[in-house]
Structures are given as C-alpha cells and as structure tokens.
VOGU-3710 file (C-alpha; in Angstrom, 3 decimals, decimal comma):
1> xxxxxxxxxx> 32,762/22,975/-57,634  33,531/25,044/-54,565  35,700/27,996/-53,587  36,679/28,904/-50,050  37,782/32,012/-48,169  38,730/32,401/-44,505  39,043/35,332/-42,146  40,916/34,613/-38,932  41,416/36,574/-35,716  38,790/39,247/-36,387
11> xxxxxxxxxx> 38,231/41,258/-33,198  34,442/40,871/-33,070  32,638/38,461/-30,781  31,473/35,251/-32,531  27,975/35,755/-31,157  27,678/39,093/-32,956  29,166/37,753/-36,186  26,777/34,797/-36,262  23,804/37,177/-36,371  25,054/38,538/-39,700
21> xxxxxxxxxx> 26,248/35,210/-41,083  22,839/33,623/-40,552  21,227/36,194/-42,854  23,293/35,208/-45,923  23,453/31,421/-45,592  22,057/29,511/-48,649  21,446/32,697/-50,655  22,703/33,588/-54,086  25,816/35,739/-54,165  23,914/38,751/-55,534
31> xxxxxxxxxx> 21,336/38,540/-52,733  24,037/38,096/-50,088  25,965/41,154/-51,309  22,767/43,237/-51,296  21,894/42,128/-47,763  25,389/42,841/-46,428  25,553/46,282/-48,036  22,281/47,318/-46,382  22,807/45,706/-42,977  23,573/48,051/-40,092
41> xxxxxxxxxx> 26,010/45,823/-38,188  29,747/46,292/-37,650  30,544/42,742/-38,757  28,749/43,169/-42,113  31,718/44,995/-43,694  34,388/42,314/-43,060  31,949/39,572/-44,090  31,230/41,453/-47,336  34,978/41,632/-48,025  35,270/37,907/-47,271
51> xxxxxxxxxx> 32,386/37,140/-49,650  34,013/39,195/-52,407  37,255/37,311/-51,800  35,471/33,953/-52,103  33,825/35,116/-55,349  37,216/36,196/-56,722  38,722/32,835/-55,733  35,905/31,022/-57,556  36,225/33,094/-60,723  40,018/33,350/-60,963
61> xxxxxxxxxx> 41,186/30,008/-59,547  38,374/27,655/-60,558  36,904/29,355/-63,632  33,353/29,519/-62,290  30,803/32,127/-63,314  30,049/34,733/-60,638  26,349/34,933/-61,595  25,710/31,267/-60,805  27,344/31,183/-57,377  25,565/30,869/-54,041
71> xxxxxxxxxx> 26,717/30,780/-50,423  26,893/27,065/-49,677  28,462/27,076/-46,218  29,380/29,830/-43,805  30,272/29,347/-40,159  31,942/31,197/-37,313  34,307/29,599/-34,819  35,657/31,152/-31,666  39,253/32,335/-31,807  41,623/33,052/-28,937
81> xxxxxxxxxx> 40,330/35,385/-26,245  42,372/38,389/-25,158  42,229/38,804/-21,403  42,374/42,305/-19,966  41,776/43,647/-16,455  39,805/46,653/-15,269  40,447/48,237/-11,893  37,507/48,233/-9,509  36,802/49,484/-6,016  38,879/48,417/-2,991
91> xxxxxxxxxx> 41,857/47,338/-5,102  40,033/44,603/-6,958  40,398/43,804/-10,643  37,675/42,506/-12,927  38,560/40,499/-15,993  37,448/41,706/-19,417  37,315/39,117/-22,207  37,950/40,474/-25,696  36,758/37,718/-27,981  37,910/36,974/-31,517
101> xxxxxxxxxx> 36,335/35,040/-34,389  37,389/32,789/-37,245  34,980/32,991/-40,222  34,910/30,423/-43,048  32,837/30,990/-46,185  32,356/28,512/-49,058  30,642/29,408/-52,323  29,508/26,856/-54,880  27,880/26,753/-58,291  25,946/23,512/-57,754
111> xx> 22,879/23,384/-55,526  22,077/20,077/-53,814
//
C-alpha cells in the first residue's frame, strides 16, 4: 500500500531540490529522516516536513506501520517561473527568473 504527499509552488529551484531528493530515494523512512536532519541544504527542511506529512498520511489514513515504510518514489517537477527585471547600464533591463518547484513523495510498506 502507498501514501502520497505533495508540496507545490515552493520557491526553490528544481535543480537545487533534486540534489536533496536524490539522497533519500529508496531509503527507509528512518534513514531518510536522519539524512534530511543532518543535511546542510535549504531545501532539506521543506522536504523533511513533506516526508513527515507522507508518514502521517500512511499511518492515519491507511493504517500502515511507520517503522516498515520506505521512500518508494520522490520526484521534482518545475513549477511556474516568476519573471523579474533588474536595471542595468545604459537603460537596459536584464531578466531574472525566480524558479519554483513541485515535489511529490510516495512512501510504501512493500518493497518490489
């Protein structure tokens, strides 16, 4: 059985989030929590909250045991990009792209 949690529109670039997400893929929930708590990346905190949410969904909605769960699937998609402009010399304007991410995390109690 599986439980899912999503985090949409987080204001961190998908490229930076994927670095953290790749460290917890296919690990047990206890290992993933330990890795995220000790990782020195800005995106580790929201991913830890998302993982705790997925664990709570599994325990409360599906009746699974938290000790037997592992991170089955986790992926990051690109969200909408906020476009801002920065003034430059001679009246020019350079575009600044503020990227957002959509993170999806699925935990399961059955390993394939």
